[in-house]
Wavefront OBJ file of the C-alpha trace (Angstrom):
o trace
v 55.935 19.485 -115.396
v 57.971 16.839 -113.610
v 60.872 15.437 -115.626
v 61.031 11.653 -115.360
v 64.756 11.665 -116.020
v 65.480 14.189 -113.262
v 63.419 12.208 -110.764
v 65.326 9.037 -111.609
v 68.597 10.898 -111.062
v 67.363 11.949 -107.608
v 66.945 8.258 -106.789
v 70.639 7.710 -107.401
v 70.616 6.508 -111.011
v 73.200 7.917 -113.388
v 72.075 9.635 -116.596
v 73.008 6.607 -118.675
v 71.316 4.203 -116.265
v 68.144 6.305 -116.443
v 68.345 6.310 -120.256
v 68.720 2.527 -120.425
v 65.929 1.991 -117.874
v 63.483 4.190 -119.808
v 64.439 2.502 -123.078
v 63.808 -0.890 -121.509
v 60.420 0.219 -120.166
v 59.323 1.419 -123.594
v 60.801 -1.433 -125.673
v 60.044 -4.429 -123.478
v 62.450 -7.388 -123.310
v 65.583 -6.366 -125.174
v 69.122 -7.477 -125.813
v 72.192 -5.459 -124.985
v 72.709 -4.810 -128.691
v 69.190 -3.444 -129.145
v 69.379 -1.198 -126.089
v 72.792 0.059 -127.192
v 71.424 0.922 -130.624
v 68.325 2.696 -129.274
v 70.128 4.686 -126.576
v 73.304 5.504 -128.501
v 75.352 4.183 -125.576
v 78.125 1.696 -126.399
v 77.547 -1.965 -125.549
v 80.060 -2.165 -122.711
v 78.540 0.803 -120.910
v 75.013 -0.470 -121.651
v 75.867 -3.774 -119.981
v 77.363 -1.970 -116.965
v 74.172 0.093 -116.654
v 72.013 -3.024 -116.814
v 74.102 -4.663 -114.125
v 73.681 -1.596 -111.888
v 69.926 -1.502 -112.562
v 69.733 -5.189 -111.684
v 71.451 -4.481 -108.336
v 68.815 -1.796 -107.716
v 66.112 -4.406 -108.352
v 64.825 -2.535 -111.394
v 65.898 -5.011 -114.089
v 65.942 -8.769 -114.504
v 66.935 -11.015 -117.392
v 66.120 -14.328 -119.020
v 67.425 -16.408 -121.899
v 65.574 -16.902 -125.169
v 67.292 -19.471 -127.354
v 70.847 -18.153 -127.555
v 70.038 -14.584 -126.527
v 70.120 -12.942 -123.122
v 67.202 -10.538 -122.858
v 66.688 -7.905 -120.190
v 63.332 -6.731 -118.914
v 62.326 -3.824 -116.679
v 60.622 -4.695 -113.405
v 57.359 -3.002 -112.418
v 58.045 0.731 -111.831
v 56.625 0.395 -108.311
v 60.035 -1.058 -107.478
v 61.244 2.555 -107.483
v 59.329 3.049 -104.244
v 61.189 0.127 -102.723
v 64.414 1.824 -103.819
v 63.422 4.925 -101.824
v 62.674 2.797 -98.766
v 66.048 1.061 -99.070
v 67.861 4.403 -99.425
v 66.046 5.820 -96.411
v 67.008 2.768 -94.370
v 70.634 3.123 -95.480
v 70.620 6.798 -94.515
v 69.231 5.943 -91.067
v 72.036 3.429 -90.578
v 74.593 5.962 -91.777
v 73.250 8.564 -89.370
v 73.517 6.134 -86.462
v 77.063 5.197 -87.442
v 78.035 8.828 -87.905
v 76.846 9.672 -84.398
v 79.265 7.059 -83.067
v 82.310 8.281 -84.994
v 81.809 12.053 -84.616
v 83.684 12.097 -81.243
v 86.676 10.427 -82.931
v 86.521 12.857 -85.861
v 86.295 15.787 -83.459
v 89.329 14.486 -81.561
v 91.285 14.404 -84.832
v 90.101 17.937 -85.591
v 91.186 19.172 -82.167
v 94.628 17.625 -82.555
v 95.104 19.821 -85.587
v 94.124 22.874 -83.574
v 97.670 24.214 -83.330
v 97.410 25.220 -86.989
v 95.322 28.417 -87.211
v 92.516 28.356 -89.760
v 90.949 31.626 -90.870
v 87.661 32.097 -92.717
v 86.403 35.241 -94.405
v 82.751 36.339 -94.510
v 81.110 39.353 -96.103
v 77.782 41.123 -95.947
v 74.667 40.464 -93.849
v 74.569 36.719 -94.580
v 78.241 36.358 -93.735
v 77.744 38.106 -90.396
v 74.758 35.863 -89.692
v 76.946 32.810 -90.369
v 79.451 34.018 -87.775
v 76.729 34.620 -85.177
v 75.261 31.162 -85.850
v 78.715 29.678 -85.337
v 78.933 31.416 -81.958
v 75.666 29.805 -80.825
v 76.502 26.370 -82.232
v 80.008 26.389 -80.747
v 78.960 27.579 -77.293
v 75.993 25.194 -77.109
v 78.473 22.302 -77.002
v 80.718 23.844 -74.338
v 80.524 23.057 -70.637
v 81.472 26.664 -69.867
v 78.873 28.541 -71.876
v 80.339 32.025 -71.502
v 81.913 33.903 -74.379
v 83.493 37.355 -74.502
v 82.918 40.420 -76.626
v 84.571 43.757 -77.350
v 81.481 45.591 -78.534
v 81.888 48.380 -81.083
v 79.040 50.888 -81.196
v 79.755 51.734 -84.844
v 79.555 48.074 -85.927
v 76.327 47.516 -83.996
v 74.788 50.589 -85.581
v 75.885 49.426 -89.036
v 73.513 46.466 -88.735
v 75.403 43.729 -86.920
v 72.192 41.953 -85.894
v 69.923 43.081 -88.752
v 69.962 39.623 -90.363
v 69.597 37.799 -87.037
v 67.169 39.897 -85.023
v 66.313 37.128 -82.546
v 69.966 36.314 -81.820
v 69.792 37.449 -78.174
v 66.607 35.464 -77.558
v 68.209 32.324 -79.007
v 71.361 32.887 -76.959
v 69.374 33.145 -73.732
v 67.211 30.140 -74.638
v 70.374 28.044 -75.082
v 71.725 29.176 -71.705
v 74.714 30.949 -73.259
v 76.195 33.824 -71.249
v 78.298 36.720 -72.470
v 80.635 39.260 -70.914
v 80.939 42.457 -72.929
v 83.422 45.315 -72.826
v 81.848 48.216 -74.701
v 83.805 50.587 -76.896
v 81.621 53.600 -77.540
v 78.167 54.713 -76.435
v 75.060 52.585 -76.081
v 74.634 48.918 -75.341
v 72.834 47.278 -72.466
v 71.988 43.928 -70.900
v 69.166 41.562 -71.805
v 69.779 38.408 -69.764
v 72.685 36.072 -68.990
v 75.027 38.956 -69.788
v 77.276 41.488 -68.091
v 78.633 44.692 -69.574
v 81.379 47.146 -68.710
v 82.547 50.219 -70.605
v 86.152 50.820 -71.610
v 85.012 54.032 -73.269
v 81.534 55.527 -73.346
v 82.392 57.973 -76.104
v 85.124 56.647 -78.394
v 84.295 53.637 -80.550
v 86.300 51.384 -82.875
v 85.599 49.975 -86.349
v 85.898 46.356 -85.179
v 83.628 44.122 -83.085
v 85.468 41.150 -81.529
v 84.000 37.875 -80.233
v 86.061 35.297 -78.325
v 84.207 31.981 -78.158
v 85.341 28.407 -77.641
v 88.611 28.059 -79.519
v 87.797 30.847 -81.976
v 88.014 34.601 -82.379
v 85.808 36.556 -84.772
v 86.592 40.067 -85.960
v 83.692 41.912 -87.603
v 84.585 45.238 -89.191
v 83.230 48.007 -91.366
v 84.568 47.911 -94.896
v 84.247 50.238 -97.872
v 80.743 51.616 -98.194
v 79.964 50.641 -94.594
v 79.641 46.991 -95.646
v 80.299 44.582 -92.789
v 82.823 41.798 -93.225
v 84.239 39.283 -90.787
v 87.228 37.020 -90.231
v 87.069 33.992 -87.928
v 90.358 32.560 -86.638
v 89.999 29.004 -85.397
v 92.874 28.318 -83.012
v 92.765 27.430 -79.323
v 96.054 29.169 -78.512
v 95.005 32.483 -80.023
v 91.581 32.287 -78.381
v 93.127 31.458 -75.015
v 95.457 34.478 -75.247
v 92.612 36.801 -76.196
v 90.469 35.422 -73.360
v 93.286 35.998 -70.841
v 93.719 39.604 -71.982
v 89.965 40.178 -71.875
v 89.642 38.845 -68.326
v 92.577 40.965 -67.141
v 90.973 44.073 -68.606
v 87.564 43.069 -67.206
v 88.951 42.857 -63.681
v 90.514 46.313 -63.940
v 87.360 48.024 -65.185
v 84.877 49.499 -62.697
l 1 2 3 4 5 6 7 8 9 10 11 12 13 14 15 16 17 18 19 20 21 22 23 24 25 26 27 28 29 30 31 32 33 34 35 36 37 38 39 40 41 42 43 44 45 46 47 48 49 50 51 52 53 54 55 56 57 58 59 60 61 62 63 64 65 66 67 68 69 70 71 72 73 74 75 76 77 78 79 80 81 82 83 84 85 86 87 88 89 90 91 92 93 94 95 96 97 98 99 100 101 102 103 104 105 106 107 108 109 110 111 112 113 114 115 116 117 118 119 120 121 122 123 124 125 126 127 128 129 130 131 132 133 134 135 136 137 138 139 140 141 142 143 144 145 146 147 148 149 150 151 152 153 154 155 156 157 158 159 160 161 162 163 164 165 166 167 168 169 170 171 172 173 174 175 176 177 178 179 180 181 182 183 184 185 186 187 188 189 190 191 192 193 194 195 196 197 198 199 200 201 202 203 204 205 206 207 208 209 210 211 212 213 214 215 216 217 218 219 220 221 222 223 224 225 226 227 228 229 230 231 232 233 234 235 236 237 238 239 240 241 242 243 244 245 246 247 248 249
């Protein structure tokens, strides 16, 4: 059963505002004193709630002799509140689109300070892979680099993101891979070379944009990952990768 109070909270009313509004609906025209007594909310807060409800268009007032009485507007006004909120969100979205480049520029200026994030388990690995796609989608050079570990792949690297390769190709993202251990192949927009066809490592490394991700096998063969967000570190890793790539057959 739908809770009226919870629905009012979703519309942006506070708990006390919702309480006062419902009291006003049930009691009809009421003074601040009466509403305060019924709701158990002190008079000052009751008046603040009424003022907020009036700004939402849900309450109006009139004077009767020496008293100021408040009355709830027709509940259909709640629908108008939704329309107004949707319009405000649309305006916010348009404004946000304009300022994102400035925010990103501020973020990039702080790029000399490495930021590391830790992820664990299948969902954590999926988050890292999603970040690879989202990051590379925005890059002019859509190629990233991988040291592929057979043991990490076999432990379920892509189990929680089985269509990762299809999404990568659909987004036009290319990858160069240096394999460590047996297996691995190409599927499209990718190249692969083998550093070792027999000996693997416990860590799978991705170098993408200004980030490096290290996905490893932990205790109990549980995958965990660390993403380092720093352009300098990523640039160094990319340079080393390309040097190794050129020297491999």
